[in-house]
C-alpha positions as CSV (number, residue, x, y, z in Angstrom):
1,M,-31.6,-42.6,-27.2
2,T,-29.4,-42.1,-24.0
3,S,-29.8,-38.9,-22.1
4,I,-26.3,-37.7,-21.2
5,Y,-26.1,-34.6,-19.0
6,L,-22.8,-32.6,-19.1
7,D,-23.9,-28.9,-18.5
8,Y,-24.2,-29.0,-14.6
9,N,-22.5,-25.2,-14.6
10,A,-25.8,-24.5,-16.4
11,S,-27.9,-26.0,-13.7
12,T,-27.9,-28.9,-11.3
13,P,-30.7,-31.4,-10.7
14,I,-32.3,-31.1,-7.3
15,D,-30.5,-33.7,-4.8
16,S,-32.9,-36.3,-3.5
17,S,-31.8,-35.3,0.1
18,V,-32.5,-31.8,-0.8
19,T,-36.1,-32.8,-2.0
20,A,-37.0,-34.9,1.0
21,A,-35.8,-32.0,3.2
22,M,-38.5,-29.6,1.3
23,R,-41.2,-31.8,1.1
24,P,-42.9,-31.3,4.3
25,Y,-42.9,-27.4,3.7
26,L,-45.2,-27.9,0.8
27,D,-47.8,-28.7,3.2
28,E,-46.9,-27.7,6.5
29,A,-45.2,-24.6,8.1
30,F,-47.3,-22.4,5.9
31,G,-47.4,-19.7,8.3
32,N,-45.7,-16.3,7.7
33,P,-42.0,-16.3,9.2
34,S,-42.5,-12.9,10.6
35,S,-45.4,-13.4,12.5
36,G,-45.7,-14.2,16.1
37,H,-48.1,-17.0,16.7
38,W,-48.1,-20.8,16.2
39,A,-48.5,-20.9,12.6
40,S,-45.2,-19.0,12.2
41,M,-43.1,-20.6,14.6
42,P,-41.9,-23.6,12.5
43,A,-41.7,-21.6,9.3
44,K,-39.3,-19.2,11.3
45,A,-37.5,-22.0,13.0
46,A,-36.8,-23.7,9.5
47,L,-35.8,-20.2,8.0
48,E,-33.2,-20.0,10.5
49,K,-31.8,-23.3,10.7
50,A,-31.2,-23.0,6.9
51,R,-29.6,-19.5,7.3
52,S,-27.3,-21.5,10.0
53,Q,-26.4,-24.1,7.2
54,V,-25.6,-21.6,4.6
55,A,-23.2,-19.8,7.4
56,A,-21.6,-22.9,8.2
57,L,-20.6,-23.8,4.6
58,L,-19.3,-20.1,4.2
59,D,-17.6,-20.1,7.9
60,C,-19.4,-17.0,8.8
61,A,-22.2,-15.9,11.3
62,P,-26.1,-16.6,10.5
63,D,-26.8,-13.0,10.3
64,E,-24.5,-12.5,7.7
65,I,-26.7,-14.2,5.1
66,V,-29.2,-12.8,3.1
67,F,-31.7,-14.8,1.3
68,T,-32.4,-13.8,-2.2
69,S,-34.2,-15.1,-5.5
70,G,-30.8,-16.2,-7.0
71,G,-27.4,-15.4,-7.9
72,S,-28.4,-12.6,-10.3
73,E,-30.1,-10.7,-7.4
74,A,-27.3,-11.3,-4.9
75,N,-25.1,-10.0,-7.5
76,N,-27.4,-6.8,-8.2
77,L,-27.6,-6.3,-4.6
78,A,-24.1,-6.4,-4.1
79,T,-23.4,-4.0,-6.9
80,K,-26.2,-1.4,-6.8
81,G,-26.4,-2.0,-2.7
82,T,-23.0,-0.9,-2.4
83,F,-23.1,2.1,-4.9
84,F,-26.1,3.6,-3.8
85,A,-24.7,3.3,-0.1
86,L,-21.4,4.7,-0.6
87,R,-21.7,6.9,-3.7
88,H,-21.1,9.9,-1.7
89,E,-17.6,8.3,-0.9
90,G,-16.9,7.6,-4.6
91,K,-18.3,6.2,-7.5
92,H,-15.4,3.8,-8.9
93,I,-15.9,0.3,-9.4
94,V,-13.2,-2.3,-10.3
95,T,-14.3,-5.7,-11.7
96,T,-12.8,-8.1,-15.0
97,T,-14.1,-8.6,-18.6
98,V,-14.8,-12.0,-17.9
99,E,-17.6,-11.6,-15.4
100,H,-21.0,-13.0,-15.6
101,P,-23.6,-10.9,-17.1
102,A,-25.3,-10.5,-13.6
103,I,-22.3,-8.3,-12.6
104,L,-21.6,-6.7,-16.4
105,A,-25.1,-5.5,-16.7
106,P,-25.5,-3.7,-13.3
107,C,-22.0,-2.1,-13.9
108,R,-23.3,-0.6,-17.1
109,F,-26.1,0.2,-15.4
110,L,-24.7,2.2,-12.8
111,E,-22.3,4.1,-15.5
112,Q,-25.4,5.5,-16.8
113,L,-25.8,6.8,-13.1
114,G,-22.5,8.3,-13.0
115,A,-20.4,5.2,-11.8
116,A,-16.8,5.0,-13.3
117,V,-16.0,1.0,-14.0
118,T,-12.6,-0.3,-14.7
119,Y,-13.1,-3.6,-16.2
120,V,-9.8,-5.6,-15.8
121,P,-8.4,-7.7,-18.5
122,V,-7.5,-11.4,-18.0
123,D,-4.6,-13.4,-19.6
124,S,-4.9,-16.0,-22.3
125,T,-6.0,-18.7,-19.4
126,G,-9.0,-16.2,-18.2
127,R,-7.1,-15.5,-14.9
128,V,-6.8,-11.8,-13.8
129,D,-3.5,-10.6,-12.4
130,P,-4.2,-9.1,-8.7
131,E,-1.7,-6.3,-9.7
132,D,-3.7,-5.2,-12.5
133,V,-6.3,-4.9,-9.7
134,R,-4.2,-2.8,-7.4
135,R,-3.3,-0.5,-10.3
136,A,-6.8,0.1,-10.9
137,I,-7.9,1.4,-7.5
138,T,-8.2,5.0,-6.9
139,P,-9.2,6.9,-3.9
140,R,-12.8,7.0,-5.2
141,T,-12.9,3.2,-5.7
142,I,-15.7,1.8,-3.1
143,L,-15.9,-1.6,-4.8
144,I,-14.1,-4.4,-6.4
145,S,-16.2,-7.4,-7.8
146,V,-14.3,-10.5,-9.2
147,M,-16.0,-13.9,-9.5
148,H,-14.1,-16.8,-7.8
149,A,-14.5,-18.9,-10.9
150,N,-15.7,-18.6,-14.3
151,N,-18.6,-20.4,-15.5
152,E,-17.5,-20.8,-19.1
153,V,-14.0,-22.0,-18.8
154,G,-13.8,-22.8,-15.2
155,T,-10.7,-20.7,-14.3
156,I,-10.4,-19.8,-10.7
157,Q,-9.3,-16.3,-9.9
158,P,-6.6,-15.6,-7.7
159,I,-9.2,-14.2,-4.7
160,E,-7.1,-14.3,-1.6
161,E,-4.7,-12.1,-3.3
162,I,-7.1,-9.7,-4.5
163,G,-8.7,-9.9,-1.2
164,A,-5.6,-8.6,0.7
165,I,-5.2,-5.9,-2.2
166,A,-9.0,-4.6,-1.2
167,R,-8.0,-4.9,2.6
168,E,-4.6,-3.0,2.3
169,H,-6.7,0.0,0.4
170,G,-9.8,-0.1,2.6
171,V,-12.1,-1.3,-0.3
172,R,-15.3,-3.3,-0.6
173,F,-14.7,-6.7,-1.9
174,H,-17.4,-8.7,-3.5
175,T,-17.0,-12.2,-5.4
176,D,-19.4,-14.0,-7.4
177,A,-19.2,-17.7,-6.2
178,A,-22.0,-19.0,-7.7
179,Q,-19.9,-21.6,-9.7
180,S,-17.4,-22.3,-6.8
181,V,-19.8,-23.1,-4.2
182,G,-19.7,-26.8,-3.4
183,K,-16.9,-27.5,-5.9
184,I,-14.1,-25.9,-4.1
185,A,-13.3,-24.4,-0.6
186,T,-15.5,-20.9,-0.1
187,K,-14.7,-19.7,3.6
188,V,-15.1,-16.2,3.3
189,D,-12.2,-15.1,5.8
190,T,-9.9,-17.2,3.7
191,L,-10.9,-15.7,0.8
192,G,-10.7,-12.2,2.2
193,V,-14.2,-11.2,0.7
194,D,-16.9,-8.8,2.2
195,L,-19.6,-10.0,0.0
196,L,-20.1,-13.4,-1.6
197,T,-22.6,-14.7,-4.0
198,I,-24.5,-17.9,-3.9
199,A,-27.0,-19.5,-6.6
200,G,-28.8,-22.3,-5.4
201,H,-29.7,-24.1,-8.8
202,K,-25.7,-24.2,-9.3
203,L,-25.6,-26.7,-6.1
204,Y,-28.2,-29.2,-6.2
205,A,-30.8,-26.7,-4.7
206,P,-33.9,-25.3,-6.4
207,K,-33.8,-22.5,-8.8
208,G,-35.4,-19.2,-7.5
209,V,-33.2,-19.1,-4.2
210,G,-29.8,-17.9,-3.6
211,A,-27.9,-15.8,-0.9
212,L,-25.7,-12.9,-0.6
213,Y,-23.0,-13.1,2.1
214,V,-22.8,-9.5,3.6
215,R,-20.0,-9.1,6.1
216,S,-21.1,-7.8,9.6
217,G,-21.0,-3.8,9.5
218,L,-21.4,-3.2,6.0
219,R,-24.1,-0.8,5.0
220,L,-26.1,-1.9,1.8
221,E,-28.9,0.0,0.3
222,P,-31.6,-2.7,-0.3
223,L,-32.9,-3.3,-4.1
224,I,-36.2,-4.3,-2.7
225,H,-37.6,-1.8,0.1
226,G,-40.8,-2.7,2.2
227,A,-40.7,-4.1,5.7
228,G,-37.8,-5.1,7.4
229,H,-37.3,-8.6,6.2
230,E,-33.6,-10.0,6.0
231,H,-32.4,-7.5,8.7
232,G,-33.5,-4.5,6.7
233,R,-31.6,-5.9,3.5
234,R,-34.1,-7.4,1.5
235,A,-38.0,-6.9,1.8
236,G,-40.5,-9.6,1.2
237,T,-41.7,-12.3,2.9
238,E,-39.2,-15.1,2.9
239,S,-39.9,-18.7,1.3
240,A,-39.4,-21.1,4.0
241,L,-39.9,-23.7,1.4
242,L,-37.0,-22.4,-0.8
243,A,-34.6,-21.2,2.2
244,V,-35.0,-25.1,3.3
245,G,-33.8,-26.3,0.1
246,L,-30.9,-24.0,-0.2
247,G,-29.7,-25.0,3.4
248,A,-29.9,-28.4,2.6
249,A,-27.9,-28.3,-0.5
250,C,-25.1,-26.2,1.4
251,A,-25.1,-28.9,4.2
252,L,-24.5,-31.4,1.3
253,A,-22.0,-28.7,-0.3
254,G,-19.9,-28.9,2.9
255,D,-18.2,-32.4,2.0
256,L,-16.1,-31.8,-1.1
257,E,-14.6,-35.4,-1.4
258,P,-17.1,-35.9,-4.3
259,M,-15.4,-33.4,-6.4
260,A,-12.0,-35.3,-6.1
261,R,-13.6,-38.4,-7.8
262,V,-15.1,-35.6,-10.3
263,R,-12.1,-34.1,-11.0
264,V,-10.4,-37.5,-11.9
265,L,-13.3,-38.3,-14.0
266,R,-12.8,-34.9,-16.0
267,D,-9.0,-35.4,-16.6
268,R,-9.7,-39.1,-17.9
269,F,-12.5,-37.0,-20.1
270,W,-9.5,-34.7,-21.4
271,D,-6.9,-37.0,-21.9
272,A,-9.3,-39.1,-23.9
273,L,-10.0,-36.4,-26.0
274,Q,-6.7,-35.8,-26.5
275,E,-5.8,-39.2,-27.4
276,S,-8.4,-38.8,-29.9
277,F,-8.1,-35.8,-31.7
278,G,-4.4,-34.6,-30.9
279,D,-3.8,-31.0,-31.9
280,R,-7.3,-30.9,-33.4
281,V,-8.4,-30.1,-29.8
282,A,-7.5,-27.2,-27.5
283,L,-8.1,-26.8,-23.9
284,N,-9.9,-23.3,-22.8
285,G,-9.0,-22.1,-19.3
286,H,-6.3,-22.5,-16.9
287,P,-4.9,-25.8,-16.9
288,Q,-4.5,-25.9,-13.1
289,H,-6.3,-23.2,-11.7
290,R,-9.5,-24.5,-12.6
291,L,-12.7,-25.9,-11.4
292,P,-12.8,-29.7,-10.9
293,N,-15.8,-30.5,-12.9
294,T,-15.3,-28.1,-15.9
295,L,-13.9,-29.0,-19.4
296,S,-14.0,-26.5,-21.9
297,V,-12.3,-27.5,-25.1
298,S,-12.2,-26.1,-28.8
299,F,-12.4,-28.3,-31.7
300,V,-10.1,-26.5,-34.0
301,G,-11.8,-25.6,-37.3
302,M,-15.0,-26.7,-36.4
303,I,-18.1,-24.7,-35.2
304,G,-19.0,-25.7,-31.5
305,A,-22.9,-25.3,-31.8
306,E,-22.6,-27.8,-35.3
307,V,-20.6,-30.2,-33.1
308,L,-23.4,-30.3,-30.2
309,S,-26.1,-30.6,-32.6
310,R,-24.8,-33.8,-33.8
311,L,-24.4,-35.6,-30.6
312,D,-27.1,-37.6,-29.7
313,G,-28.8,-36.8,-26.3
314,V,-25.8,-34.7,-25.3
315,A,-26.5,-31.9,-23.0
316,A,-23.6,-29.6,-23.1
317,S,-22.9,-25.6,-23.8
318,T,-21.2,-24.1,-26.6
319,G,-18.9,-21.0,-26.3
320,S,-19.6,-19.6,-29.7
321,A,-23.2,-18.4,-31.3
322,C,-24.1,-18.3,-34.9
323,H,-25.7,-15.0,-36.0
324,A,-26.7,-14.2,-39.5
325,G,-24.3,-17.0,-40.6
326,R,-21.3,-15.7,-38.8
327,V,-19.8,-17.3,-35.7
328,E,-19.4,-15.0,-32.8
329,L,-17.1,-16.0,-29.8
330,S,-18.4,-15.7,-26.5
331,P,-17.2,-12.6,-24.5
332,V,-15.2,-14.7,-22.0
333,L,-13.2,-16.5,-25.1
334,T,-12.8,-13.1,-26.7
335,A,-11.3,-11.4,-23.7
336,M,-8.9,-14.1,-23.4
337,G,-8.0,-13.6,-26.8
338,V,-8.5,-16.9,-28.0
339,P,-8.0,-16.9,-32.0
340,E,-11.5,-17.4,-33.8
341,K,-10.1,-20.4,-35.6
342,I,-10.0,-22.1,-32.1
343,G,-12.7,-20.3,-30.2
344,M,-15.6,-21.0,-33.0
345,G,-15.2,-24.9,-32.1
346,A,-15.7,-24.0,-28.2
347,V,-17.8,-26.7,-26.2
348,R,-18.1,-26.5,-22.3
349,F,-18.8,-30.1,-20.7
350,S,-19.2,-29.5,-17.3
351,L,-19.7,-32.8,-14.8
352,G,-21.4,-33.4,-11.6
353,R,-21.8,-35.8,-8.9
354,A,-23.7,-38.4,-10.9
355,T,-21.7,-38.5,-14.1
356,T,-20.2,-41.7,-14.8
357,S,-17.2,-42.7,-16.9
358,A,-19.5,-44.7,-19.1
359,E,-21.2,-41.4,-20.1
360,T,-17.9,-39.6,-20.9
361,D,-16.6,-42.6,-22.7
362,A,-20.2,-42.7,-24.7
363,V,-19.6,-39.1,-25.6
364,V,-15.8,-39.4,-26.9
365,D,-17.1,-42.1,-28.9
366,Q,-19.8,-39.7,-30.6
367,L,-17.5,-36.9,-31.1
368,R,-15.2,-39.4,-33.1
369,A,-17.9,-40.3,-35.2
370,V,-19.0,-36.7,-35.3
371,T,-15.4,-35.3,-36.7
372,V,-15.2,-38.2,-39.4
373,R,-18.4,-37.2,-40.7
374,S,-17.5,-33.6,-40.7
375,T,-14.1,-34.3,-42.2
376,A,-15.5,-36.5,-45.0
377,G,-18.0,-33.8,-45.7
């Protein structure tokens, strides 16, 4: 059996250059970065170099980067940290119906504490209308959080336009860029954001590390209280090892040229599926405003989980789940208004820097065989 990995939106392998950068810190530079003696100095230097590498990718100042345990913690820090810092000014948050659970769950938690949350809808491609965001803003709005790109269908949101609206109203703006970093440009001033989330394992760094960009001067209540690590924004002794991994991955991610090749391969993959299945396959997400590596398709009249289960050695994700014999669409496809007959056959293929045309061709061949057997059955 040949293993084919097409689930890069779920997690990426650690790049070899990242592994090489981290390896010395397994045995050396073991000191506490916050201590002031000889053993701490190499760890402190490594930590700050990594912080500068993350900042360079986002085109911001190093002291605007807060290291976290991953994207979920960064999202929680952005939402809860803003609420607890600004709730005396207002308790209204604006977000969307297609956010990652690491945004939606904190919002629901904050609703229990008195927050009012407006969930802005999306169109059939999964894209938000900036004017809907504008209309949702009230004098009590303290935060707008809109993901840069959707993890499931790849749709890229009009972040720059929403950022301009947020600035116009003096409202703090956060974007979850876990899926977009390393795939498309993520310069914070161009996007017009005050807070931005990075997840290491989405850009060829290890799991267990991420970062939150926090625009200089913003007040943010820490989630973790303790000593004054990360400029008082996140207590806990930093891991030089993990920070080095994230920094090296961000240095790699600054070169977006490989994504042009991935986009060509993704489009070739989609063309082959259309040629093979015609109107029995449908695209989920925006046809243009979409991550260059993401291909979410629905096999009409089929069940995505069953399609995947019949593929030999192929790692991908499905947009539906079977509970007690009933197929349920994902919240994202539901929010997009995808009909059940189409959405129940959703499969997400997400390509990476190592994906080859031979692999995508092999998947198309397998899919042809799968549908033939299903039709015959």
